N, C-alpha and C positions, 0 to 999 in steps of 0.2 A: 504494500500500500504506500502511496506517495501522498504526503500531506504538505501542500504548498503554504508558504507564509502569505499573509494577506497582500503583500506588495510584489510577490513573485509572479512572473508571467512566462508563458512558454515562448521560446524563441525558435526552436527547431524540434521537430519530431522526426525520427529516422528509425531505420531498422532494415531487416532483410526478409525476403519472401522466397519460397521455393517448395520443392517436393519434400515430403517428410515420410519416413518409414517405408520407403520403397513403393508408395502408392502413386497414383497419377494426379492426386489432388494437390493444388498449389495453396499453401497456407502462409500466414505471417509467422516467421520463424523467430524474429527478435524485435524488440522495441527499445528505443532510447529517447529520453526526454531531456532537452536542454532548456533551462530557464535562465533568467537574468541573474540568478544566484548560484545554481549548481547544475550538475549533470546527474541524472538518475538512470541507472541501467548500465549496460544492456540487460534486458530481461529476455531470456531465451538464448538460443544459439545463433551466432552471427554467421550462418551459412546461407548460401543462395545469392540472390540478386539484391544489392542494396537499393534502398529508396530513401528519400529525404524531402521533408516539407519545411521550408523556412517562412516564417511570418514576415510579410512585407511591411514596410513602415506604414502606419495608419490603420493596420488591421490587427485584430486581437483574437485570441482563442475564445470560443463560445461553448464548445462541447465536442463529443465524439459520436460517431455512428459507425455501425459495422454489422457483420454477421458472423456466426460461428456454426460449426457442425462437426460431429464426430470427435468432439473434445478439442478442436482446434479453432483458432481465430482465422477465419477465411478472408476477411476484408475489414479494413478500418478506414474511416474517413474523418475529416475534421470540419466542424462548423466554425466559420470565422465571422467576425462582425467589424463594422467600421466605427462603432461608437456613436453613430448617428441614428436618431429615432426614425427619421423619414428622409426620403429623397425628394429633391425638387425636380420637377419636369424639365426637360425630358429625362427619361431614365438613363442612368450612366451606361457607357459601353461595357460589354462583357470583356473581361481580360483573362489572360492565361498566365500561369506561372512559367518561368523559364524551363526549358526541357532538361537542363542538367544543373547540378549544384556541385561545386568542388569543395572538398574538405579544406579546413583552415591551413593545413600544412601542404595542400595541393597534391597530396599523394593519391587521393581517391576521387573519382567522379561518381556521383550518385544519380540514378534516374529519379526524376521528380514526377509524382503523380500529376496529371493534368487536372487541376482543380479550378473550376470556373466560379467567379463570384460577381455579384452585381452591387 
């Protein structure tokens, strides 16, 4: 269990996904959470394909969504918010995250989930 301090916010959520136990099912194999205060994890095994979601300036974490089956986490997603209660017309353009994120030491390229927000 992770208990964040009231001022702590997520900056990066990353991990690995891949096949587990010789099955053909792709599952989330590990998760790591980086906040403005600390790094939590990795939880699980860092095997498979890496992924990473970095919170862009002006956007903040609102919650998780996902699905599980067979005792494994099969998908995880992140709800983000702008901190704004409403939008002024016209609606803002849909934007995409960058397709790759590079680790701080530039040794690893991560695939980034294409998450759209408005």
